[in-house]
C-alpha positions as CSV (number, residue, x, y, z in Angstrom):
1,M,-49.6,-17.5,-27.1
2,D,-48.3,-18.4,-23.5
3,Q,-50.6,-19.4,-20.7
4,E,-50.5,-15.9,-19.1
5,D,-52.4,-14.5,-22.1
6,K,-55.1,-17.1,-21.8
7,R,-56.3,-15.8,-18.4
8,N,-57.9,-12.8,-20.2
9,P,-61.1,-13.8,-22.0
10,K,-60.4,-11.1,-24.6
11,N,-57.4,-13.2,-25.8
12,W,-59.6,-16.5,-26.3
13,T,-60.3,-17.8,-29.7
14,E,-63.9,-18.2,-30.8
15,E,-63.7,-22.0,-30.2
16,E,-62.5,-21.5,-26.6
17,R,-65.3,-19.0,-25.9
18,D,-67.8,-21.4,-27.4
19,R,-66.5,-24.3,-25.2
20,V,-66.9,-22.2,-22.0
21,V,-70.4,-21.0,-22.9
22,G,-71.3,-24.6,-23.8
23,L,-70.1,-25.7,-20.4
24,F,-72.3,-23.2,-18.6
25,Q,-75.3,-24.1,-20.8
26,L,-74.8,-27.7,-19.7
27,L,-74.4,-26.8,-16.0
28,L,-77.7,-24.7,-16.2
29,K,-79.6,-27.5,-17.9
30,I,-78.5,-30.0,-15.2
31,D,-79.3,-27.6,-12.4
32,K,-82.7,-26.9,-13.9
33,R,-83.6,-30.6,-13.8
34,Q,-82.4,-31.0,-10.3
35,N,-84.0,-27.6,-9.0
36,P,-86.8,-26.7,-11.2
37,D,-88.4,-24.6,-8.6
38,L,-85.6,-22.1,-8.7
39,Y,-86.2,-21.3,-12.3
40,K,-89.9,-20.6,-12.2
41,A,-91.0,-17.0,-12.7
42,A,-92.3,-15.3,-9.5
43,K,-96.0,-15.0,-9.3
44,N,-95.9,-11.7,-7.3
45,R,-93.5,-9.1,-6.2
46,Q,-93.2,-10.6,-2.7
47,N,-91.2,-13.6,-4.1
48,M,-88.8,-11.1,-5.6
49,T,-87.7,-9.6,-2.3
50,V,-84.1,-10.2,-1.1
51,L,-82.0,-8.9,1.8
52,D,-78.9,-6.7,1.0
53,K,-75.7,-6.7,3.0
54,D,-77.1,-4.7,5.8
55,G,-80.2,-6.9,6.1
56,E,-82.6,-4.5,4.5
57,E,-85.2,-5.8,2.1
58,V,-84.7,-5.0,-1.5
59,I,-87.4,-5.5,-4.2
60,L,-86.0,-6.7,-7.5
């Protein structure tokens, strides 16, 4: 298979998919150690409010 085919994840082997997933697992683990507050569950709905592209509040 040439490199062009590897750009599409549907053409990856199981080993290649496992490597990509493993990389993201490692990155999340490292980020959770450095920023544990970002991974805590919200205590109330107020903490789950974000702004959309127009600046309007959206409750998740």
